[in-house]
N, C-alpha and C positions, 0 to 999 in steps of 0.2 A: 652524787654518785651518778653516770651514763648506766641504764638497766636495760640489757635487751635482752628479749627470748629467741628460739626456733621453735618454731611447733611444725613439727612434718613427720612422716616414716623417717628413720634413719638407721644406721648399719654402716658398713662395709662388704668391697666386694671380695666376694669367691674367698670369706672367711681370714684373707691377711690386712694387713692396712696398705692401701695403695701409695701408699707417701706418710709421711711424717710432716710438722712444720714446728716453728719455734711461738712459743706465742709471746706477743709485744710485751715491753716491758710494763704499760700503764694500762692492763688488762687481764682477768683471771674467767677462766671457765669453771662453770659448775654442772657436772652430771647426776644426772638423777635415777641412774639406775648403773650396773658393774658393764664391765668393758666386756662384748660377747655376748650380752643379754636385753629382755625385749624390756621395753618401760611400760607397766600396764596400765591400760585406758583407766581403772578406779583410781589410781592415782597422778595419770595426767591432763587428764579433764579436772578436777579439783586445782591443781597449780596454774590450768591455764587460767581459767576462771578468778583464781584470785590475784594472777597478774595483770591482768585484763581491766581490773577494778582501775577506775579513775583515781580515788584517794584511797589509802590504804593499804595499797599492793604490796604484795612480797609477804607477806605476814607468818604464812605458813611453808612457805617455800625453805628455809633456812634447815627444820626440821628432817627435810629427806633428802638430802643433799648424799650422794657415796662418795663423790671425790671430786675435790678442788683443784685444779688445775691451773698453778699462779705462772706471772713471769718469770719469760727464759726457761719453759721447762718444754720437753720437746712431748709433741702428743700425737695421735694416728688423726690422718685427715678425714675424720667423719665426714656421712653424705648425706644429705635431707633430700628427701624424696617426695616430692608436692602430689597430693590427693585433690581430687574433686570434691569440694566440698556442698554442693548444692542441685536438686535435678534429681533428676532420675538414674542417671551413672553415678552419683554421690558414694562415697566412699562411708560406707558406716561410721566409722573411724570417727570422721572429721566433719561428720552431717554439720553443715551451719558452723563451723568453724573455719577457714580460711587456712591455707598452709604457709607461711613464710618467715620472713624475720620484724621482730615487733618490738615494738619501745614499750618496756612496760610502764602501765597506767595509759595504753591507748587498744581499740577495741577492733584496729585493722594492720595489716600488717604493712609497716613502710615499705617492704621489698618483698613480696609475695613471691611464692616457689607454685608457679603454676600445676597443674595435671602433668605429667610425663615427664615433668625437668627436674632436673636434680643440681644441686651447691652444693661444693666441697665445703667443710666448715673453711676453710681458711681461704676460701674465697665470700664467703660470708663476713670475714674477720675484716677484710679489706675488700668490702663492696662500696666502703664509705673511704672518700681521702684526708688524712691518711689513712685510717683505720675507726677500727671502733674501738671504744677506751669504756674503763669501767668493769660491767660484771655482762657476761655471756652466758645461760641459763639454757642449756641442752633438753629441752622438754622432747627427744627423740631415744627411739632406740641407739642401741650402740650394739646390734647383734651380729652377728655373724651369718653372712646369706649363706653360707652354706652347711647344709643340717648335718653332713655328715662328718663335721670337723669337729674333735674334742679340743673343746675350751680347757685349756690350762692356765692357770695365772704363774707369772715368773715379774719379774722385776725388767725396765728398761733398759739397763745390763746385759741380760741376755738375748738382747735382740738379736745381734751377731750370730751366736750360738744355735738359736732357735729358727737360722734360715729367715730371718726377718720379719716373725709373726711377731705383734706386737698386746701384749696385755700388761693389765694394770698389775 
């Protein structure tokens, strides 16, 4: 099975989904933080190190999954933000860890996300032709970027009732 992961800052604009998309029939997405929350570095770094191992990668990942979104589910179109990982201006979170889309077992991103750039989750999935298949592991925050917004959990069927806002 193909396994990819995204290592970057993550979230969504203005605290609401700027869109949603349907997961293709041959892909599932694993999230390691709840919607509206931050993925702690104390978890993200060990997961990154585990997934970049050339052999035996992914041993600890399944223990920390908060949500698995499967084929044909509608999910928020989260955003991955690139960060500088080396030099004087390096982001301390990503010092030595380039932001981008990785194939599990590799130590360099197959598709880097440079500092100052962003990619939506749907763009990441469809960055290959026809699209990524297997598993996509989201090692990014899913936080609300508006700190004044209260995060309330509700079902996807409640999306319309809550004015388009989405929560797990």
